All heavy atoms as an XYZ file, in Angstrom:
923
protein
N       4.924      7.361    128.712
C       5.236      6.013    128.439
C       4.412      5.510    127.386
O       3.231      5.657    127.351
C       5.040      5.170    129.739
C       5.331      3.730    129.611
S       4.933      2.773    131.040
C       4.681      3.875    132.366
N       4.959      4.825    126.299
C       4.164      4.347    125.264
C       3.472      2.963    125.605
O       3.946      2.251    126.554
C       4.976      4.197    124.036
O       5.802      3.045    124.153
N       2.478      2.631    124.932
C       1.684      1.463    125.255
C       2.607      0.081    124.976
O       2.519     -0.750    125.749
C       0.410      1.353    124.408
C      -0.433      0.343    124.924
S      -2.089      0.451    124.203
C      -2.725     -1.149    124.146
N       3.449      0.267    124.044
C       4.357     -0.856    123.701
C       5.322     -1.098    124.909
O       5.616     -2.259    125.209
C       5.105     -0.625    122.450
C       4.231     -0.564    121.186
C       5.138     -0.199    120.032
C       3.600     -1.876    120.970
N       5.739     -0.074    125.597
C       6.728     -0.336    126.716
C       6.014     -0.674    127.915
O       6.534     -1.243    128.867
C       7.510      0.908    126.843
C       8.487      1.281    125.769
C       9.229      2.557    125.938
C      10.029      2.808    124.798
N      10.732      4.112    124.891
N       4.718     -0.335    128.073
C       4.020     -0.599    129.297
C       3.457     -1.983    129.333
O       3.281     -2.458    130.518
C       2.783      0.389    129.349
N       3.323     -2.709    128.232
C       2.794     -4.073    128.305
C       3.668     -5.006    127.557
O       4.316     -4.626    126.514
C       1.344     -4.022    127.680
C       0.338     -3.462    128.548
C       0.006     -2.085    128.329
C      -0.292     -4.174    129.542
C      -0.957     -1.484    129.091
C      -1.268     -3.521    130.356
C      -1.499     -2.211    130.042
N       3.732     -6.181    128.070
C       4.496     -7.209    127.311
C       3.467     -8.424    127.052
O       2.548     -8.691    127.802
C       5.560     -7.848    128.185
O       6.540     -6.821    128.413
N       3.704     -8.998    125.831
C       2.859    -10.144    125.481
C       3.449    -11.436    125.940
O       4.628    -11.597    125.822
C       2.622    -10.223    123.983
O       1.865     -9.083    123.472
N       2.592    -12.340    126.565
C       3.091    -13.614    127.038
C       2.317    -14.768    126.417
O       1.041    -14.500    126.262
C       2.956    -13.669    128.611
C       3.877    -12.586    129.232
C       3.372    -15.038    129.096
C       3.835    -12.693    130.696
N       2.982    -15.760    126.043
C       2.314    -16.934    125.426
C       2.111    -17.961    126.480
O       3.110    -18.437    127.072
C       3.232    -17.359    124.295
C       2.505    -18.423    123.428
C       3.481    -18.841    122.377
C       2.750    -18.822    120.946
N       3.651    -19.178    119.861
N       0.876    -18.333    126.695
C       0.567    -19.400    127.693
C       0.154    -20.633    126.875
O      -0.701    -20.541    126.039
C      -0.623    -18.999    128.562
C      -0.339    -17.716    129.500
C      -1.511    -17.393    130.250
C       0.742    -17.978    130.443
N       0.695    -21.730    127.360
C       0.328    -22.966    126.716
C      -0.158    -23.997    127.726
O       0.519    -24.253    128.776
C       1.527    -23.588    126.003
O       2.060    -22.625    125.132
C       1.159    -24.881    125.205
N      -1.306    -24.549    127.537
C      -1.889    -25.501    128.400
C      -2.399    -26.650    127.446
O      -3.460    -26.553    126.868
C      -3.025    -24.985    129.262
N      -1.716    -27.781    127.443
C      -2.075    -28.810    126.559
C      -1.835    -28.382    125.093
O      -0.744    -27.918    124.680
N      -2.918    -28.364    124.348
C      -2.881    -27.922    122.915
C      -3.277    -26.493    122.772
O      -3.050    -25.842    121.714
C      -3.816    -28.791    122.053
C      -3.315    -30.173    121.906
C      -4.260    -30.900    120.901
N      -4.247    -32.338    121.165
C      -5.010    -33.132    120.570
N      -5.843    -32.781    119.650
N      -5.035    -34.421    120.770
N      -3.840    -25.956    123.778
C      -4.348    -24.571    123.654
C      -3.230    -23.508    123.953
O      -2.435    -23.698    124.897
C      -5.554    -24.279    124.660
C      -6.691    -25.029    124.358
C      -7.830    -24.775    125.277
O      -7.592    -24.292    126.419
N      -9.110    -25.090    124.897
N      -3.079    -22.553    123.199
C      -2.177    -21.539    123.343
C      -2.846    -20.120    123.308
O      -3.715    -19.887    122.470
C      -1.114    -21.491    122.298
O      -0.480    -22.806    122.242
C      -0.053    -20.416    122.463
N      -2.592    -19.311    124.379
C      -3.283    -18.042    124.427
C      -2.145    -16.920    124.621
O      -1.207    -17.232    125.258
C      -4.150    -18.001    125.578
C      -5.430    -18.870    125.444
C      -6.310    -18.624    126.540
N      -7.541    -19.515    126.364
C      -8.438    -19.681    127.149
N      -8.397    -19.064    128.357
N      -9.415    -20.520    126.871
N      -2.439    -15.782    124.080
C      -1.553    -14.655    124.235
C      -2.320    -13.741    125.178
O      -3.444    -13.421    125.009
C      -1.338    -13.966    122.846
C      -0.572    -14.769    121.865
S       1.110    -15.115    122.385
C       1.849    -13.441    122.141
N      -1.590    -13.238    126.154
C      -2.049    -12.273    127.115
C      -1.137    -11.128    127.198
O       0.050    -11.232    126.943
C      -2.396    -12.893    128.508
C      -1.093    -13.381    129.126
C      -3.401    -13.973    128.414
C      -1.224    -13.714    130.630
N      -1.712     -9.982    127.699
C      -0.853     -8.837    127.856
C      -0.705     -8.635    129.363
O      -1.720     -8.610    130.089
C      -1.390     -7.558    127.176
C      -1.270     -7.585    125.745
C      -1.579     -6.228    125.080
O      -2.259     -5.434    125.736
N      -1.081     -5.901    123.973
N       0.499     -8.405    129.765
C       0.829     -8.155    131.145
C       1.582     -6.859    131.296
O       2.447     -6.614    130.488
C       1.629     -9.410    131.771
C       1.939     -9.141    133.272
C       0.819    -10.745    131.539
N       1.185     -6.118    132.310
C       2.004     -4.857    132.555
C       3.364     -5.177    133.032
O       3.603     -6.200    133.647
C       1.308     -4.024    133.527
O       1.376     -4.634    134.767
N       4.340     -4.266    132.764
C       5.698     -4.439    133.211
C       5.697     -4.452    134.660
O       6.525     -5.077    135.331
C       6.546     -3.252    132.580
N       4.838     -3.709    135.314
C       4.749     -3.697    136.798
C       4.467     -4.988    137.330
O       4.998     -5.442    138.370
C       3.738     -2.640    137.277
C       3.766     -2.358    138.773
C       2.769     -1.405    139.167
N       3.142     -0.076    138.909
C       2.409      1.042    138.982
N       1.184      0.950    139.484
N       3.001      2.159    138.838
N       3.592     -5.742    136.779
C       3.182     -7.059    137.171
C       4.353     -8.069    136.984
O       4.509     -8.983    137.763
C       1.937     -7.549    136.418
N       5.198     -7.886    135.997
C       6.279     -8.745    135.736
C       7.595     -8.321    136.517
O       8.575     -8.948    136.446
C       6.746     -8.703    134.204
C       5.656     -9.309    133.307
C       6.047     -9.049    131.815
C       5.588    -10.759    133.578
N       7.389     -7.221    137.277
C       8.626     -6.709    137.994
C       9.723     -6.332    137.144
O      10.960     -6.551    137.476
C       9.013     -7.689    139.144
C       8.002     -7.781    140.223
O       7.372     -6.814    140.611
N       7.960     -8.907    140.784
N       9.379     -5.846    135.899
C      10.512     -5.545    135.043
C      10.699     -3.995    135.242
O       9.795     -3.192    135.280
C       9.924     -5.706    133.497
C      10.924     -5.144    132.496
C       9.693     -7.158    133.304
N      12.012     -3.669    135.314
C      12.267     -2.267    135.502
C      11.996     -1.473    134.239
O      12.539     -1.879    133.158
C      13.699     -2.049    136.013
C      14.022     -2.635    137.412
C      15.226     -2.229    137.914
C      15.372     -2.680    139.304
N      16.546     -2.260    139.924
N      11.262     -0.531    134.245
C      10.960      0.356    133.078
C      12.062      1.322    132.866
O      13.038      1.252    133.639
C       9.640      1.066    133.314
C       8.447      0.136    133.465
C       7.141      0.740    133.694
O       7.127      2.006    133.641
O       6.222      0.195    134.033
N      11.968      2.238    131.970
C      13.026      3.093    131.644
C      13.268      3.928    132.984
O      12.456      4.140    133.717
C      12.615      4.101    130.655
C      12.352      3.501    129.312
C      11.795      4.413    128.268
O      11.639      5.576    128.566
O      11.564      3.968    127.163
N      14.608      4.318    133.173
C      14.912      5.047    134.414
C      14.190      6.386    134.352
O      14.345      7.198    133.524
C      16.481      5.247    134.378
N      13.281      6.536    135.319
C      12.496      7.752    135.496
C      13.458      8.844    136.136
O      14.323      8.390    137.027
C      11.279      7.512    136.265
N      13.188     10.031    135.816
C      14.021     11.027    136.531
C      13.642     11.057    137.971
O      12.552     10.770    138.362
C      13.541     12.403    135.810
C      12.305     12.087    135.181
C      12.223     10.548    134.833
N      14.633     11.340    138.753
C      14.425     11.437    140.237
C      13.410     12.403    140.583
O      13.427     13.526    139.968
C      15.795     11.741    140.930
C      16.706     10.613    140.971
C      16.231      9.651    142.084
C      17.259      8.533    142.324
N      16.715      7.684    143.335
N      12.572     12.144    141.490
C      11.496     13.061    141.996
C      12.209     14.137    142.953
O      13.058     13.823    143.625
C      10.495     12.247    142.781
C       9.367     13.207    143.355
C       9.841     11.193    141.955
N      11.728     15.420    142.611
C      12.185     16.453    143.532
C      11.609     16.244    144.940
O      10.453     16.222    145.096
C      11.720     17.741    142.975
C      12.298     18.151    141.672
C      11.779     19.456    141.116
C      12.206     19.810    139.799
N      11.569     21.058    139.399
N      12.464     15.979    145.856
C      12.105     15.684    147.216
C      12.022     16.920    148.016
O      13.086     17.569    148.163
C      12.886     14.719    147.928
C      12.712     13.324    147.354
C      13.532     12.259    148.095
N      13.343     10.922    147.633
C      13.738      9.775    148.308
N      14.424      9.995    149.351
N      13.471      8.764    147.781
N      10.887     17.392    148.457
C      10.887     18.537    149.361
C      11.380     18.047    150.706
O      11.249     16.900    151.029
C       9.396     18.925    149.507
N      11.994     18.998    151.462
C      12.494     18.487    152.765
C      11.315     18.016    153.661
O      10.292     18.483    153.629
C      13.107     19.821    153.300
C      12.660     20.903    152.525
C      12.212     20.359    151.143
N      11.670     16.923    154.407
C      10.645     16.379    155.251
C      10.184     17.329    156.332
O      10.954     18.062    156.840
C      11.222     15.160    155.863
O      10.258     14.525    156.760
N       8.938     17.221    156.683
C       8.400     18.061    157.693
C       8.854     17.635    159.156
O       8.766     18.380    160.175
C       6.877     18.099    157.625
O       6.357     16.862    157.879
N       9.316     16.389    159.223
C       9.902     15.772    160.477
C      11.300     15.352    160.365
O      11.548     14.436    159.593
C       8.971     14.618    160.876
N      12.281     16.031    160.907
C      13.595     15.707    160.758
C      13.844     14.245    161.274
O      13.127     13.819    162.030
C      14.303     16.725    161.533
C      13.395     17.771    161.855
C      12.096     17.259    161.670
N      14.980     13.777    160.859
C      15.372     12.414    161.249
C      15.462     12.305    162.704
O      16.016     13.142    163.451
C      16.719     12.003    160.758
C      17.120     10.621    160.936
C      18.389     10.289    160.396
O      19.044     11.168    159.646
O      18.872      9.033    160.466
N      14.884     11.257    163.408
C      14.985     11.064    164.813
C      13.861     11.638    165.631
O      13.604     11.500    166.783
N      12.930     12.419    164.924
C      11.767     13.045    165.588
C      10.670     11.929    165.987
O      10.388     11.100    165.117
C      11.067     14.107    164.697
O      12.063     14.983    164.289
C       9.962     14.768    165.375
N      10.224     12.015    167.169
C       9.252     11.029    167.657
C       7.900     11.529    167.108
O       7.510     12.730    167.292
C       9.160     10.935    169.175
C       8.013      9.934    169.606
C      10.493     10.464    169.747
N       7.259     10.667    166.290
C       5.948     11.119    165.667
C       4.733     10.664    166.613
O       4.272      9.575    166.570
C       5.844     10.364    164.339
C       6.984     10.627    163.329
C       6.928      9.730    162.149
C       6.983     12.148    162.930
N       4.367     11.594    167.420
C       3.323     11.335    168.392
C       1.965     11.196    167.760
O       1.651     11.980    166.871
C       3.381     12.495    169.468
C       4.581     12.556    170.339
C       4.585     13.632    171.299
C       5.823     13.732    172.034
N       5.905     14.873    172.962
N       1.148     10.251    168.294
C      -0.147     10.119    167.789
C      -0.356      9.090    166.641
O      -1.440      8.814    166.153
N       0.792      8.627    166.037
C       0.671      7.664    165.005
C       0.633      6.192    165.434
O       0.429      5.287    164.712
C       1.933      7.875    164.087
C       1.892      9.093    163.251
C       3.094      9.210    162.320
C       0.547      9.342    162.449
N       0.880      5.963    166.731
C       0.840      4.616    167.205
C      -0.578      4.143    167.378
O      -1.435      4.864    167.932
C       1.574      4.548    168.649
C       1.449      3.134    169.315
O       1.484      2.199    168.576
N       1.364      3.180    170.591
N      -0.955      2.954    166.917
C      -2.232      2.496    167.006
C      -2.335      1.211    167.815
O      -3.404      0.641    168.126
C      -2.914      2.300    165.695
C      -2.164      1.346    164.747
C      -2.393     -0.085    164.825
C      -1.223      1.847    163.896
C      -1.705     -0.815    163.950
C      -0.543      1.038    163.088
C      -0.807     -0.326    163.136
O      -0.012     -1.082    162.322
N      -1.194      0.692    168.280
C      -1.145     -0.470    169.077
C      -1.191     -0.094    170.563
O      -0.744      0.953    171.046
C       0.180     -1.341    168.880
C       0.430     -1.606    167.376
S      -0.670     -2.854    166.794
C       0.036     -4.277    167.480
N      -1.898     -0.981    171.423
C      -2.105     -0.683    172.692
C      -0.858     -0.504    173.544
O      -0.678      0.351    174.241
C      -2.987     -1.791    173.338
C      -3.381     -1.451    174.762
C      -4.328     -2.521    175.219
C      -4.846     -2.230    176.653
N      -5.790     -3.274    177.121
N       0.065     -1.442    173.260
C       1.360     -1.426    173.945
C       2.538     -0.987    173.152
O       3.651     -1.032    173.541
C       1.701     -2.880    174.519
C       0.581     -3.287    175.560
O       0.135     -2.372    176.201
O       0.392     -4.515    175.691
N       2.224     -0.379    171.983
C       3.229      0.022    171.060
C       3.896      1.355    171.346
O       3.364      2.142    172.243
N       4.937      1.614    170.762
C       5.692      2.950    170.991
C       5.431      3.773    169.754
O       5.137      3.271    168.655
C       7.159      2.680    171.108
C       7.562      1.831    172.377
C       9.010      1.690    172.447
C       9.373      0.872    173.673
N      10.757      0.603    173.751
N       5.543      5.130    169.975
C       5.339      6.037    168.798
C       6.557      5.776    167.857
O       7.663      5.672    168.312
C       5.403      7.429    169.305
C       3.990      7.781    169.972
O       2.975      7.310    169.629
N       4.139      8.588    171.024
N       6.223      5.833    166.563
C       7.333      5.670    165.561
C       8.284      6.816    165.496
O       7.962      8.010    165.931
C       6.677      5.530    164.195
C       5.310      6.123    164.437
C       4.967      5.947    165.884
N       9.503      6.581    165.100
C      10.489      7.669    164.965
C      10.775      7.886    163.466
O      10.855      6.967    162.746
C      11.883      7.261    165.680
C      12.943      8.326    165.521
C      11.590      6.912    167.144
N      10.828      9.211    163.070
C      11.037      9.475    161.709
C      12.443      9.089    161.193
O      13.399      9.203    161.936
C      10.926     11.072    161.460
N      12.479      8.524    159.998
C      13.790      8.129    159.494
C      14.364      9.116    158.586
O      13.698     10.176    158.342
C      13.563      6.825    158.674
C      12.991      5.694    159.416
C      12.682      4.499    158.463
C      13.874      5.206    160.584
N      15.491      8.914    158.048
C      16.086      9.759    157.077
C      15.238      9.814    155.829
O      14.691      8.817    155.501
C      17.579      9.471    156.779
N      15.218     10.938    155.030
C      14.458     10.933    153.795
C      14.836      9.877    152.764
O      13.996      9.404    152.107
C      14.605     12.417    153.167
C      13.905     13.396    153.923
O      13.192     13.054    154.876
O      14.059     14.572    153.647
N      16.095      9.430    152.819
C      16.560      8.548    151.896
C      16.119      7.047    152.291
O      16.125      6.178    151.334
C      18.095      8.469    151.790
C      18.740      9.761    151.263
O      17.996     10.479    150.596
O      19.835     10.042    151.559
N      15.568      6.856    153.448
C      15.106      5.534    153.853
C      13.720      5.264    153.372
O      13.293      4.144    153.385
C      15.107      5.449    155.349
N      13.069      6.313    152.823
C      11.617      6.140    152.277
C      11.646      5.846    150.808
O      12.461      6.404    150.118
C      10.729      7.297    152.668
C      10.575      7.506    154.112
C      11.290      8.511    154.776
C       9.775      6.663    154.920
C      11.127      8.727    156.227
C       9.682      6.883    156.274
C      10.306      7.876    156.885
O      10.174      8.017    158.336
N      10.642      5.110    150.274
C      10.716      4.903    148.876
C      10.437      6.076    148.074
O       9.773      6.996    148.452
C       9.642      3.745    148.732
C       8.765      3.889    149.873
C       9.645      4.420    150.979
N      10.794      6.072    146.751
C      10.473      7.148    145.838
C       9.047      7.533    145.668
O       8.581      8.621    145.581
C      11.228      6.896    144.493
C      12.722      6.964    144.584
O      13.235      7.786    145.540
O      13.361      6.555    143.758
N       8.258      6.475    145.608
C       6.785      6.660    145.326
C       6.101      7.526    146.421
O       5.101      8.149    146.178
C       5.985      5.300    145.151
C       6.046      4.456    146.275
C       6.836      3.287    146.481
C       5.237      4.449    147.388
N       6.555      2.746    147.665
C       5.490      3.378    148.333
C       4.078      5.298    147.913
C       4.896      3.226    149.492
C       3.496      5.032    149.056
C       3.846      3.989    149.864
N       6.662      7.534    147.618
C       6.076      8.144    148.742
C       6.077      9.703    148.481
O       5.183     10.391    148.866
C       6.820      7.885    150.009
C       6.258      8.465    151.252
C       4.853      7.877    151.561
C       7.206      8.211    152.424
N       7.137     10.164    147.796
C       7.316     11.558    147.472
C       6.485     12.098    146.325
O       6.338     13.232    146.085
C       8.887     11.894    147.306
C       9.659     11.423    148.491
C      10.325     10.295    148.488
C       9.720     11.992    149.697
N      10.902     10.206    149.740
C      10.578     11.253    150.537
C       9.287     13.230    150.257
C      10.975     11.658    151.845
C       9.617     13.561    151.572
C      10.435     12.859    152.335
N       5.952     11.047    145.568
C       5.200     11.397    144.376
C       3.757     11.617    144.673
O       2.959     12.026    143.893
C       5.308     10.283    143.313
C       6.631     10.061    142.851
C       6.809      8.830    141.833
O       5.836      8.207    141.695
O       7.850      8.585    141.285
N       3.253     11.148    145.858
C       1.865     11.092    146.197
C       1.277     12.521    146.150
O       0.200     12.745    145.597
C       1.715     10.571    147.677
C       1.965      9.069    147.630
C       0.263     10.810    148.152
C       1.882      8.425    148.963
N       1.944     13.542    146.658
C       1.386     14.923    146.743
C       1.866     15.852    145.615
O       1.646     17.032    145.595
C       1.650     15.615    148.055
C       0.725     14.943    149.123
O      -0.330     14.503    148.831
N       1.262     15.090    150.315
N       2.562     15.276    144.637
C       3.116     16.092    143.505
C       2.005     16.326    142.518
O       1.474     15.393    141.855
C       4.287     15.286    142.895
C       5.014     16.191    141.875
O       4.582     17.417    141.623
O       6.041     15.785    141.284
N       1.482     17.609    142.411
C       0.462     17.874    141.454
C       0.736     17.576    139.960
O      -0.084     17.157    139.235
C       0.172     19.320    141.672
C       1.377     19.903    142.347
C       2.040     18.786    142.971
N       1.999     17.698    139.549
C       2.382     17.473    138.201
C       2.285     15.954    137.813
O       1.738     15.607    136.769
C       3.833     17.909    137.949
C       3.944     19.371    137.969
C       5.448     19.791    137.783
O       6.307     18.936    137.421
O       5.833     20.950    137.961
N       2.607     15.023    138.726
C       2.551     13.715    138.506
C       1.017     13.217    138.527
O       0.666     12.399    137.779
C       3.376     12.844    139.531
C       4.855     13.201    139.331
C       3.047     11.379    139.586
C       5.843     12.529    140.373
N       0.331     13.839    139.474
C      -1.134     13.497    139.529
C      -1.806     13.939    138.168
O      -2.566     13.114    137.661
C      -1.786     14.273    140.653
C      -3.293     14.020    140.801
C      -3.814     14.598    142.021
N      -5.239     14.608    142.038
C      -6.100     13.680    142.243
N      -5.589     12.441    142.365
N      -7.380     13.797    142.128
N      -1.534     15.089    137.636
C      -2.173     15.509    136.346
C      -1.747     14.554    135.284
O      -2.550     14.195    134.351
C      -1.720     16.940    136.089
C      -2.387     17.978    136.944
C      -1.912     19.375    136.509
C      -2.430     20.468    137.479
N      -1.847     21.698    137.282
N      -0.467     14.130    135.196
C       0.021     13.229    134.243
C      -0.798     11.905    134.276
O      -1.081     11.274    133.298
C       1.557     13.049    134.258
N      -0.890     11.388    135.557
C      -1.585     10.144    135.721
C      -3.184     10.272    135.252
O      -3.662      9.306    134.739
C      -1.472      9.695    137.058
C      -0.141      9.163    137.456
C      -0.104      8.414    138.826
N      -0.832      7.249    138.752
C      -1.170      6.484    139.866
N      -0.774      6.942    141.009
N      -1.881      5.439    139.721
N      -3.671     11.342    135.586
C      -5.134     11.524    135.296
C      -5.271     11.666    133.764
O      -6.231     11.113    133.140
C      -5.648     12.738    135.921
C      -5.937     12.439    137.427
C      -7.119     13.131    135.412
C      -6.304     13.592    138.293
N      -4.287     12.186    133.047
C      -4.407     12.336    131.535
C      -4.113     11.056    130.864
O      -4.490     10.895    129.702
C      -3.342     13.415    131.169
N      -3.398     10.070    131.494
C      -3.056      8.830    130.839
C      -4.230      7.915    130.884
O      -4.652      7.367    131.934
C      -1.882      8.213    131.426
C      -1.408      6.864    130.898
O      -1.753      6.625    129.883
O      -0.561      6.228    131.631
N      -4.867      7.570    129.684
C      -6.021      6.614    129.827
C      -5.648      5.137    130.144
O      -6.609      4.320    130.383
C      -6.525      6.681    128.338
C      -5.398      7.191    127.547
C      -4.604      7.959    128.379
N      -4.411      4.761    130.220
C      -4.059      3.448    130.645
C      -3.823      3.413    132.189
O      -3.649      2.324    132.719
C      -2.667      3.086    130.041
C      -2.814      2.915    128.511
S      -3.925      1.682    128.057
C      -3.118      0.278    128.635
N      -4.063      4.515    132.842
C      -3.850      4.493    134.296
C      -5.231      4.477    135.001
O      -6.258      5.066    134.559
C      -3.207      5.793    134.650
C      -2.600      5.796    136.122
O      -3.234      5.304    137.046
O      -1.403      6.205    136.241
N      -5.266      3.850    136.169
C      -6.515      3.684    136.995
C      -7.087      5.058    137.376
O      -8.262      5.231    137.404
C      -6.208      2.780    138.162
C      -7.414      2.411    138.948
C      -7.029      1.435    140.048
C      -8.141      1.068    140.845
N      -7.809      0.064    141.935
N      -6.226      5.991    137.717
C      -6.592      7.272    138.245
C      -7.371      8.005    137.215
O      -8.276      8.727    137.510
C      -5.426      8.127    138.571
C      -4.864      7.779    140.004
C      -4.273      8.994    140.626
C      -3.714      8.696    141.991
N      -4.807      8.458    142.940
N      -7.139      7.785    135.881
C      -7.836      8.462    134.792
C      -9.334      8.109    134.907
O     -10.173      8.954    134.776
C      -7.184      8.045    133.443
C      -8.069      8.506    132.297
N      -7.944      9.780    131.821
C      -8.853      7.796    131.515
C      -8.755      9.910    130.768
N      -9.245      8.689    130.507
N      -9.616      6.809    135.028
C     -10.895      6.332    134.993
C     -11.709      6.647    136.283
O     -12.884      6.982    136.254
C     -11.005      4.804    134.777
C     -10.344      4.434    133.414
N     -11.044      4.640    132.213
C      -9.188      3.936    133.055
C     -10.334      4.301    131.203
N      -9.190      3.852    131.655
N     -10.934      6.674    137.377
C     -11.499      7.026    138.652
C     -12.039      8.543    138.618
O     -13.083      8.873    139.042
C     -10.535      6.858    139.794
C     -11.066      7.116    141.143
C     -10.075      6.819    142.261
C     -10.600      7.099    143.544
N      -9.706      6.724    144.628
N     -11.100      9.340    138.036
C     -11.432     10.816    137.910
C     -12.688     11.063    136.965
O     -13.540     11.884    137.241
C     -10.268     11.589    137.408
C     -10.464     13.088    137.381
C     -10.611     13.707    138.761
O     -10.161     13.131    139.774
O     -11.123     14.767    138.789
N     -12.699     10.259    135.889
C     -13.908     10.343    134.956
C     -15.164      9.860    135.652
O     -16.206     10.632    135.485
C     -13.712      9.540    133.671
C     -12.681     10.175    132.735
C     -12.562      9.290    131.459
C     -13.814      9.371    130.625
N     -13.724      8.742    129.305
N     -15.159      8.896    136.360
C     -16.274      8.423    137.185
C     -16.755      9.497    138.168
O     -17.920      9.903    138.240
C     -16.103      7.096    137.816
C     -16.035      5.912    137.077
C     -16.101      4.623    137.748
N     -15.057      4.630    138.815
C     -13.849      4.063    138.678
N     -13.505      3.568    137.544
N     -13.012      4.048    139.608
N     -15.763     10.058    138.804
C     -16.028     11.137    139.850
C     -16.695     12.280    139.211
O     -17.742     12.885    139.794
C     -14.802     11.472    140.582
C     -14.959     12.259    141.836
C     -13.567     12.493    142.499
N     -13.494     13.797    142.977
C     -13.036     14.917    142.374
N     -12.547     14.746    141.205
N     -13.116     16.043    142.957
N     -16.215     12.730    138.126
C     -16.825     13.968    137.368
C     -18.176     13.527    136.906
O     -18.998     14.436    137.044
C     -15.836     14.334    136.273
C     -14.650     14.964    136.715
C     -13.614     15.250    135.625
O     -13.913     14.794    134.431
N     -12.523     15.860    135.921
N     -18.390     12.426    136.343
C     -19.744     11.999    135.853
C     -20.734     12.062    137.073
O     -21.873     12.519    136.979
C     -19.742     10.652    135.207
N     -20.336     11.500    138.231
C     -21.218     11.502    139.406
C     -21.614     12.966    139.854
O     -22.718     13.218    140.055
C     -20.617     10.687    140.529
C     -20.604      9.201    140.156
C     -21.332     10.977    141.880
C     -19.723      8.339    141.093
N     -20.573     13.759    139.875
C     -20.759     15.215    140.169
C     -21.697     15.843    139.240
O     -22.663     16.630    139.601
C     -19.472     16.007    140.213
C     -18.618     15.881    141.484
C     -17.489     16.859    141.333
C     -17.009     17.266    142.736
N     -15.984     18.150    142.674
N     -21.596     15.593    137.945
C     -22.422     16.221    136.875
C     -23.913     15.717    137.097
O     -24.829     16.432    136.986
C     -21.913     15.921    135.528
N     -24.046     14.412    137.331
C     -25.427     13.816    137.470
C     -26.004     14.393    138.793
O     -27.206     14.704    138.746
C     -25.251     12.283    137.627
C     -26.494     11.582    137.576
O     -27.361     11.923    136.813
O     -26.785     10.674    138.370
N     -25.290     14.460    139.837
C     -25.840     15.087    141.117
C     -26.266     16.537    140.856
O     -27.227     16.902    141.461
C     -24.846     14.938    142.215
C     -24.656     13.469    142.667
O     -25.517     12.661    142.416
N     -23.629     13.214    143.366
N     -25.393     17.273    140.137
C     -25.817     18.606    139.937
C     -27.162     18.746    139.088
O     -27.980     19.585    139.435
C     -24.646     19.339    139.071
C     -24.915     20.724    138.714
C     -24.806     21.696    139.636
C     -25.291     21.095    137.439
C     -25.157     23.022    139.385
C     -25.560     22.409    137.090
C     -25.441     23.385    138.052
N     -27.365     17.915    138.058
C     -28.530     17.880    137.333
C     -29.678     17.442    138.167
O     -30.825     18.118    138.136
C     -28.381     17.012    136.076
C     -27.450     17.608    135.100
C     -29.677     16.711    135.425
C     -26.984     16.730    134.003
N     -29.574     16.540    139.039
C     -30.666     16.116    139.947
C     -31.069     17.247    140.843
O     -32.207     17.375    141.210
C     -30.221     14.874    140.773
C     -30.244     13.628    139.899
C     -29.908     12.407    140.828
N     -29.774     11.343    139.923
C     -29.354     10.098    140.442
N     -29.132      9.969    141.730
N     -29.253      9.085    139.587
N     -30.094     17.936    141.416
C     -30.356     19.027    142.342
C     -31.128     20.134    141.654
O     -31.943     20.814    142.245
C     -29.029     19.553    142.944
C     -28.588     18.644    143.977
O     -29.225     17.714    144.398
O     -27.340     18.813    144.402
N     -30.874     20.367    140.281
C     -31.464     21.460    139.605
C     -32.962     21.197    139.305
O     -33.764     22.021    139.177
C     -30.745     21.706    138.315
C     -29.226     22.109    138.461
C     -28.985     23.372    138.015
N     -29.731     24.095    137.238
C     -29.500     25.294    136.753
N     -28.447     25.839    137.275
N     -30.297     25.936    135.988
N     -33.347     19.858    139.199
C     -34.646     19.451    138.880
C     -35.656     19.714    140.046
O     -36.854     19.897    139.820
C     -34.692     18.039    138.414
C     -34.114     17.784    137.114
C     -34.180     16.287    136.767
C     -33.645     15.930    135.394
N     -33.729     14.634    135.033
N     -35.153     19.560    141.308
C     -36.045     19.767    142.429
C     -36.198     21.123    142.898
O     -35.640     22.122    142.518
C     -35.394     18.929    143.636
O     -34.142     19.394    144.001
C     -35.426     17.551    143.364
């Protein structure tokens, strides 16, 4: 995704002051280019399976697994290693910076351990 498609400029006017800000397409709820469908692996729990141990309410019932189509697309992207690598490589993504911080902390801890 190019930076031009990811952000839109908005003109804000308050009295005489005018400011330009950049807002992500996600914040504007603008549909971006149609992304290819995610390859969905078959669910580990078939439709109708009672998912024991997931209830956290005192008087609640255990949830029942729904059909795979009932869940949002982003849910299937969570464990996809290709999408994770693409997000880490994109400097406009939060995961990129989180991974850089994590690696810097690991390197710093390694150097500190070597000194003692």
